[in-house]
C-alpha positions in Angstrom: 0.2 -17.0 -1.1 -1.6 -14.3 0.8 -2.4 -11.0 -1.0 -3.2 -7.7 0.8 -4.6 -5.0 -1.6 -4.7 -1.6 -0.1 -6.7 1.1 -2.0 -6.0 4.7 -0.9 -8.0 6.8 -3.5 -10.8 8.9 -2.3 -12.6 7.9 -5.5 -14.7 4.9 -5.8 -14.8 2.5 -8.8 -18.2 2.0 -10.4 -19.1 0.5 -13.8 -15.2 0.5 -14.7 -15.0 4.1 -14.0 -13.5 6.1 -11.2 -10.2 5.7 -9.4 -7.4 4.8 -11.8 -5.1 3.6 -8.9 -7.8 1.2 -7.6 -8.6 -0.1 -11.2 -5.0 -0.8 -12.0 -4.3 -2.4 -8.6 -7.2 -4.6 -9.0 -6.1 -5.6 -12.4 -2.5 -6.6 -11.1 -4.3 -8.5 -8.3 -6.4 -10.4 -10.7 -3.2 -11.3 -12.7 -1.4 -12.6 -9.5 -4.6 -14.7 -8.7 -4.5 -16.1 -12.2 -0.8 -17.1 -11.8 -1.5 -18.5 -8.2 -5.0 -19.9 -8.1 -4.8 -20.8 -4.5 -3.9 -17.3 -3.3 -6.1 -15.7 -0.7 -7.0 -11.9 -1.0 -7.9 -9.4 1.5 -8.9 -5.8 0.3 -9.0 -2.8 2.3 -10.3 0.4 1.0 -8.9 3.2 3.1 -11.5 5.6 1.9 -14.5 3.4 2.6 -12.9 2.0 5.8 -11.4 5.3 7.1 -8.7 4.8 9.7 -8.3 7.4 12.4 -5.3 9.7 12.5 -2.5 9.4 14.9 -3.5 12.1 17.3 -2.8 12.8 20.9 -5.5 10.5 22.2 -4.1 7.5 20.0 -0.5 8.3 21.2 -1.6 8.3 24.8 -3.4 4.9 24.2 -0.3 3.3 22.5 2.1 4.4 25.3 -0.2 3.3 28.1 0.5 -0.2 29.2 -2.1 -2.6 27.9 -3.4 -3.5 31.5 -3.9 0.1 32.4 -5.7 1.3 29.3 -9.3 2.5 29.5 -12.0 0.7 27.3 -11.7 3.6 24.7 -7.8 3.3 24.6 -8.0 -0.5 24.2 -10.6 0.0 21.4 -8.3 2.6 19.6 -5.3 0.4 19.9 -7.2 -2.6 18.7 -7.9 -0.7 15.4 -4.2 -0.5 14.6 -3.7 -4.1 15.7 -6.0 -5.2 13.1 -4.1 -3.5 10.3 -0.8 -4.9 11.7 -2.2 -8.4 11.8 -3.2 -8.0 8.0 0.2 -6.8 6.9 2.0 -9.4 9.1 0.1 -12.2 7.4 0.5 -10.9 3.8 3.1 -12.4 1.3 2.3 -9.9 -1.3 1.2 -6.2 -0.8 -0.4 -4.3 -3.6 -0.8 -0.5 -3.0 -3.0 1.7 -5.1 -1.3 5.2 -4.7 -2.6 8.3 -6.4 -0.4 11.4 -6.0 -2.2 14.2 -4.0 -0.5 17.5 -4.1 3.0 15.8 -4.6 2.4 13.4 -1.8 0.6 10.3 -0.8 -3.1 10.4 0.1 -3.9 11.3 3.8 -5.7 7.9 4.0 -2.5 6.0 3.1 -0.5 8.0 5.6 -2.8 7.1 8.3 -2.5 3.4 7.5 1.5 3.6 7.3 1.2 5.4 10.8 -0.9 2.6 12.1 1.3 -0.2 11.0 4.6 1.4 12.1 4.9 0.4 15.7 8.1 0.0 17.6 9.0 -3.6 18.8 6.2 -4.9 16.6 6.9 -3.9 13.0 10.4 -2.6 13.6 13.0 -2.3 16.3 16.1 -0.4 17.1 19.2 -2.4 17.7 23.0 -1.8 18.4 23.4 -1.7 14.7 20.6 0.6 13.9 16.8 0.2 13.0 15.6 -3.2 11.8 12.3 -3.8 10.0 10.3 -6.8 11.1 7.9 -7.1 8.1 10.2 -9.1 6.0 9.8 -11.6 3.2 7.0 -9.6 1.4 6.7 -8.5 -2.3 5.2 -5.0 -2.6 3.7 -3.6 -5.7 2.9 0.1 -5.7 0.5 1.4 -8.4 1.3 5.1 -8.8 -1.2 7.3 -10.7 -0.4 11.0 -11.4 -2.2 13.8 -13.3 1.1 15.1 -14.5 4.6 13.7 -15.4 6.8 13.2 -12.3 8.8 9.9 -12.7 12.5 10.4 -11.9 11.9 14.2 -11.4 12.4 16.3 -8.3 8.6 16.7 -8.1 8.2 13.1 -7.3 8.3 12.9 -3.5 6.2 9.8 -3.4 8.7 7.1 -4.5 11.4 8.2 -2.1 8.9 8.4 0.8 7.5 4.9 0.0 11.0 3.5 -0.5 12.1 4.9 2.8 9.2 3.9 5.0 8.5 0.6 3.6 12.2 -0.3 3.8 12.3 0.9 7.3 9.6 -1.5 8.1 11.5 -4.5 6.4 9.7 -4.3 3.0 12.5 -3.5 0.7 11.4 -5.7 -2.5 9.1 -3.0 -4.0 8.2 -2.7 -7.6 6.7 0.7 -8.8 4.0 0.8 -11.6 3.5 4.3 -13.2 0.4 5.7 -14.7 1.2 9.4 -15.6 -0.2 12.2 -17.6 -3.8 11.1 -16.6 -4.8 14.8 -16.2 -3.4 16.0 -19.5 -6.1 15.1 -21.9 -7.6 12.0 -23.4 -4.7 11.0 -25.4 -2.2 11.4 -22.6 -4.5 9.5 -20.3 -4.9 6.5 -22.7 -1.0 6.5 -23.0 -0.5 6.7 -19.3 -3.0 3.8 -18.6 -1.5 1.7 -21.5 2.0 2.1 -20.2 1.0 1.0 -16.7 -0.8 -1.9 -18.1 2.2 -3.0 -20.1 4.4 -2.7 -16.9 1.9 -5.0 -15.0 1.9 -7.5 -17.8 5.8 -7.5 -17.8 5.8 -8.1 -14.0 3.2 -10.9 -14.2 5.2 -12.9 -16.9 7.6 -14.4 -14.3 4.6 -15.2 -12.1 2.9 -17.0 -14.8 6.1 -19.2 -15.5 6.2 -20.4 -11.9 4.2 -23.3 -10.6 1.3 -22.5 -8.6 1.6 -22.7 -4.7 -0.7 -22.1 -1.8 
C-alpha cells in the first residue's frame, strides 16, 4: 500500500503544537501504517514545498507541445508532472484541509490545479468526463474554527467531493474537527471528536491482514 499525505496548512507542527489538520492527518497515517506495516509513505507539505499558481505562463507551457517548449516551460511542466506521478502511485491519499475563509487553502488549490490535467488524470468521452485517478481511498481531515458541518457555510466538502470525483477519486471519507476557535473546551471537544472518527475508520483496517 502506498500512502500519500498532503498537508495544506500554512502552520507548521513543532513540539506537538501548531497545525491541527497536519497533526490529525499524521495521526491517521500512523494508524494506517500500524495496520499495514509494509506500507510506504510520501509526505508533501504544500506550505514548505510551495507549488506555483496556475498563471498565464504555466498555461502557455502546458499547451505548448513538449518538443516545442523552452527550457523554462519544460521545467514548469515538470513540476506538475512530479505531483501527478505521486498521486498516480498512491493507493491511499490523506489530505489535511483547514478551512480558510470558507474555502480550501490556496496551497491546496494550487495542488489540485497541478494534478488536474486533461488526458492524463481525466478525459472527456462521448458519455461525459471520466476520471482516471481511480482505485484510491481518500481521507480528508477537515479543521475549522467554527461549526460548519452539514451547513450552507461549508463549501469545502462539496468542492472536494466534486473535484476529487471528477478526477476519479469517489471513495472519500471526511473527518471533522470543528469549533477549534471557540475556546479551550470547544477545541478539546472538536479534537476528541475527530480522533474518535479516526479510530472508527481504522477499525476495519486493523481487522484486515497486512499486505504490501
